[in-house]
C-alpha positions as CSV (number, residue, x, y, z in Angstrom):
1,M,-0.1,0.1,-0.1
2,K,1.3,3.4,-0.7
3,I,1.8,5.6,2.6
4,I,0.1,8.7,0.8
5,E,-3.1,6.9,1.3
6,T,-2.6,6.7,5.0
7,L,-1.4,10.3,5.3
8,K,-4.4,11.6,3.6
9,K,-6.8,10.2,5.9
10,D,-8.3,12.3,8.6
11,T,-7.0,10.3,11.4
12,L,-3.9,10.2,13.6
13,S,-0.9,8.1,12.6
14,L,2.3,7.4,14.4
15,S,5.1,5.8,12.5
16,F,8.9,5.0,13.3
17,E,12.3,5.3,11.7
18,V,14.8,2.5,11.8
19,F,18.4,2.3,10.5
20,P,20.3,-0.5,9.0
21,P,23.5,-2.0,10.5
22,K,27.1,-0.8,9.3
23,T,28.5,-4.5,9.0
24,D,27.4,-7.9,8.4
25,S,28.1,-8.8,11.9
26,G,25.6,-6.4,13.3
27,F,22.8,-7.4,10.9
28,E,20.7,-10.0,13.2
29,S,20.8,-7.5,16.3
30,V,19.4,-4.7,14.2
31,K,16.9,-6.8,12.4
32,E,15.6,-8.1,15.8
33,A,15.1,-4.4,17.0
34,T,13.3,-3.6,13.8
35,E,11.1,-6.4,14.4
36,K,10.2,-5.7,17.7
37,I,9.3,-2.1,16.4
38,A,7.3,-3.7,13.7
39,E,5.3,-5.6,16.1
40,L,3.9,-2.6,17.7
41,K,2.1,-2.3,14.1
42,P,2.8,1.5,13.6
43,A,1.2,3.2,10.5
44,F,4.6,2.5,8.7
45,M,8.3,2.2,9.2
46,S,11.2,4.1,7.3
47,V,14.7,2.4,6.8
48,T,17.6,4.8,6.3
49,Y,20.2,4.4,3.8
50,G,23.6,5.4,5.5
51,A,26.1,8.2,4.6
52,G,27.1,7.8,0.9
53,G,24.8,4.7,0.5
54,G,27.1,2.5,2.2
55,T,24.5,0.4,3.9
56,S,22.2,0.1,1.0
57,K,21.9,-3.7,0.8
58,Y,20.9,-3.9,4.3
59,T,18.1,-1.0,3.7
60,L,16.6,-3.1,1.2
61,N,16.7,-6.3,3.3
62,I,15.0,-4.8,6.6
63,A,12.5,-3.0,4.6
64,K,11.2,-6.1,2.6
65,N,11.3,-8.0,6.1
66,I,9.1,-5.4,7.9
67,K,6.7,-5.5,4.9
68,D,6.4,-9.3,4.2
69,R,6.7,-10.7,7.8
70,F,4.9,-8.1,9.8
71,G,2.4,-6.4,7.2
72,V,3.8,-2.9,8.4
73,E,4.2,-0.6,5.0
74,S,7.8,0.3,4.8
75,L,9.4,3.3,3.5
76,A,12.9,2.5,2.1
77,H,15.2,5.5,1.8
78,L,17.3,6.2,-1.6
79,T,20.1,8.7,-1.6
80,C,22.0,9.8,-4.7
81,V,24.8,11.7,-3.7
82,S,28.1,10.6,-5.6
83,S,26.0,7.7,-7.2
84,T,26.0,7.1,-11.0
85,R,23.0,7.1,-12.8
86,D,23.2,3.5,-13.6
87,T,23.4,2.5,-9.7
88,V,20.7,4.5,-8.9
89,L,18.5,2.9,-11.7
90,A,19.8,-0.5,-10.5
91,R,18.6,0.5,-6.8
92,I,15.3,1.5,-8.0
93,G,14.9,-1.9,-9.9
94,D,15.8,-3.5,-6.7
95,M,13.1,-2.0,-4.8
96,K,10.6,-2.9,-7.5
97,A,11.7,-6.5,-7.2
98,A,11.4,-6.7,-3.6
99,G,7.7,-5.2,-3.8
100,I,8.6,-1.8,-2.1
101,E,6.0,0.8,-2.9
102,N,7.3,3.6,-1.2
103,V,10.7,5.7,-1.3
104,M,12.2,8.4,0.5
105,A,14.1,10.4,-2.0
106,L,17.3,12.1,-0.4
107,R,20.4,13.7,-1.8
108,G,22.1,12.4,1.2
109,D,24.8,13.4,3.7
110,L,28.0,15.1,2.3
111,T,30.8,13.0,4.1
112,P,34.2,14.8,4.5
113,E,35.5,12.6,1.9
114,L,32.7,13.6,-0.4
115,M,33.0,17.3,0.3
116,D,36.7,17.2,-0.8
117,S,35.9,15.4,-4.0
118,D,35.5,16.8,-7.4
119,R,31.5,16.9,-7.5
120,S,31.4,18.6,-11.1
121,Q,30.7,15.4,-12.9
122,W,27.9,13.8,-10.6
123,P,24.7,13.2,-12.3
124,Y,23.0,14.3,-9.0
125,H,23.5,17.1,-6.9
126,H,20.2,17.6,-5.2
127,A,17.1,15.4,-4.2
128,V,14.9,17.1,-6.9
129,E,17.1,15.4,-9.5
130,L,16.5,12.0,-7.7
131,I,12.9,12.5,-7.6
132,R,12.9,13.3,-11.5
133,E,14.7,10.1,-12.1
134,I,12.5,8.0,-10.2
135,K,9.3,9.5,-12.2
136,E,11.3,9.2,-15.7
137,S,12.1,5.4,-14.6
138,G,8.5,4.3,-14.6
139,A,8.6,3.0,-11.2
140,D,5.2,3.3,-9.5
141,F,6.5,4.5,-6.2
142,C,5.0,6.9,-3.7
143,I,7.8,9.3,-3.2
144,G,8.5,11.3,0.1
145,G,11.1,14.1,0.6
146,A,12.8,15.8,3.5
147,C,11.9,19.5,4.7
148,Y,13.5,21.8,7.4
149,P,11.3,23.8,9.6
150,E,14.6,25.6,10.8
151,I,16.0,25.9,7.3
152,H,18.3,23.4,5.3
153,P,21.9,24.1,6.8
154,E,23.3,25.0,2.9
155,S,20.4,27.4,2.2
156,A,20.9,31.0,2.5
157,N,17.6,31.9,3.9
158,Q,13.9,30.1,4.3
159,K,12.6,31.9,1.4
160,E,15.3,30.2,-0.9
161,D,14.7,26.9,1.1
162,I,10.9,26.9,0.5
163,A,11.5,27.5,-3.3
164,H,13.5,24.7,-3.5
165,L,11.0,22.5,-1.5
166,K,8.5,23.5,-4.0
167,E,10.6,22.5,-6.8
168,K,10.7,18.9,-5.1
169,V,6.9,18.7,-4.8
170,D,6.5,19.8,-8.3
171,A,9.0,17.2,-9.6
172,G,6.7,14.4,-8.0
173,C,7.3,14.3,-4.3
174,E,3.8,13.5,-2.7
175,F,4.6,14.0,1.1
176,L,7.5,15.7,3.0
177,T,8.8,14.5,6.5
178,T,10.5,17.3,8.7
179,Q,14.0,17.3,10.2
180,M,13.8,16.9,14.0
181,F,12.6,19.8,16.0
182,F,12.0,20.5,19.6
183,D,9.7,23.6,19.8
184,N,6.5,22.8,17.8
185,N,6.1,26.6,17.1
186,L,8.9,26.2,14.6
187,L,6.8,23.6,12.8
188,Y,3.5,25.8,12.8
189,N,5.4,28.9,11.5
190,F,6.9,26.7,8.8
191,L,3.6,25.0,7.7
192,Y,2.1,28.5,7.4
193,K,4.8,29.7,5.2
194,I,4.9,26.7,2.7
195,R,1.1,26.7,2.5
196,E,1.5,30.2,1.3
197,A,3.9,29.0,-1.4
198,G,1.6,26.6,-2.6
199,I,3.0,23.6,-1.1
200,T,-0.1,21.5,-0.1
201,V,1.2,18.1,0.1
202,P,1.0,16.0,3.7
203,V,3.9,16.9,6.1
204,V,4.8,14.4,8.5
205,A,6.2,15.9,11.7
206,G,9.6,14.3,12.7
207,I,10.3,14.0,16.5
208,M,13.5,12.8,18.1
209,P,13.3,11.5,21.7
210,I,16.4,12.5,23.4
211,T,17.1,9.6,25.9
212,N,20.6,10.4,26.9
213,A,22.6,13.7,27.3
214,K,24.9,12.9,24.5
215,Q,22.4,13.0,21.8
216,V,21.8,16.8,22.6
217,E,25.0,17.6,21.0
218,R,24.6,15.2,18.1
219,A,21.2,16.6,17.3
220,V,22.6,20.1,17.2
221,K,25.5,19.2,15.0
222,L,23.3,17.2,12.6
223,S,20.5,19.7,12.2
224,G,21.3,22.9,13.8
225,S,18.1,22.4,16.0
226,F,17.0,25.2,18.4
227,M,16.7,23.9,21.8
228,P,14.1,25.6,23.9
229,Q,14.8,26.6,27.4
230,R,12.1,24.3,28.7
231,F,14.4,21.4,26.9
232,K,17.8,22.6,28.3
233,A,16.4,22.7,31.8
234,L,15.5,19.2,31.4
235,V,18.9,18.1,30.2
236,D,20.6,20.1,32.9
237,K,18.5,18.5,35.5
238,F,18.3,14.7,34.4
239,G,21.3,14.2,32.1
240,S,23.7,13.0,34.6
241,D,21.4,10.2,35.6
242,P,20.7,7.8,32.5
243,A,17.5,6.5,33.8
244,A,15.6,9.8,34.7
245,M,17.2,11.3,31.5
246,K,15.5,8.7,29.5
247,Q,12.1,8.7,31.2
248,A,12.0,12.7,30.8
249,G,13.3,12.4,27.2
250,I,10.3,10.0,26.4
251,A,8.0,12.4,28.3
252,Y,9.2,15.5,26.4
253,A,8.7,13.6,23.0
254,T,5.3,12.3,24.1
255,D,4.2,15.8,25.2
256,Q,5.3,17.3,21.8
257,I,3.4,14.8,20.0
258,I,0.2,15.2,21.9
259,D,0.5,19.0,21.2
260,L,1.0,18.4,17.3
261,F,-2.0,16.0,17.4
262,A,-4.1,18.7,19.2
263,N,-3.3,21.2,16.6
264,N,-4.2,19.2,13.5
265,V,-0.6,17.7,12.5
266,T,-2.2,14.3,12.0
267,N,1.0,12.4,11.1
268,V,4.2,12.0,13.3
269,H,7.4,10.1,12.5
270,V,9.5,8.9,15.5
271,Y,13.1,8.9,14.9
272,S,13.3,5.8,17.2
273,M,17.1,4.8,16.8
274,N,16.3,1.3,16.7
275,K,15.3,1.3,20.4
276,P,12.3,-0.8,20.7
277,D,11.7,0.1,24.2
278,V,11.5,3.8,23.5
279,A,9.1,3.2,20.6
280,E,7.0,1.1,22.8
281,K,6.8,3.6,25.6
282,I,5.9,6.3,23.3
283,Q,3.0,4.6,21.7
284,S,1.7,3.2,24.9
285,N,1.6,6.9,26.0
286,L,-0.6,7.7,23.1
287,N,-2.6,4.6,22.8
288,R,-6.1,6.0,23.7
289,I,-5.3,9.1,21.5
290,L,-4.4,7.0,18.8
291,G,-7.4,4.8,19.4
292,K,-5.4,1.7,19.9
């Protein structure tokens, strides 16, 4: 089933993101974790790709396993950074053969090695080019894309960022998932601006539960996320106590999601970091709200 069918319904949905292992030796433990999350029967699960496409084979294996064994719709990430056109087309073919119907089309992260390389001959420099490639390939995928409530780190300003976002939607992107954010007002302001710009596709709110203090620095480094004072106080108070920080982080994420649902943001995607216990606790906190 195509995810867009779920996102367009006037009902609340909760989904989770998982990531593949970096090596063969880690596959079974990661597979087990993703299966435990799949047992929660979320609206769908996304499977990331890894920097530079280094874990692409595991992405497909996990996405197919989630869909086939647990009946949970999967969203396989696909990145194009540094890839040849033949490689991208081959991966599109592999997804079709595996029965995957949903793809998250992303440029991918520029690793330090890629940043220092000659990019002039790359066939893809932006996600919009990958989206066009998927559409032109004839693959009947539901295509998702990323958006940034706090502006893409490489954009000069939000107006430019939203203009590029509109290009992705016009190219065939059917829904958008946000980068993590910790202040819901940032999302509400962003939604107003993109609707004014003519972007009407569903937007899925991406929420990252911060369950240990070390994640804060990583979240800021990855996305430049604004940390509201309320969240900083939580980390200052509980960051040195792992169990307390985990409970407080889950509570904060739950509170964010409840506020989003109450303000008509109907679809939320949790970056669960392959932690079944965190995913289960958040879903349990929301069971009556979700009608489960």
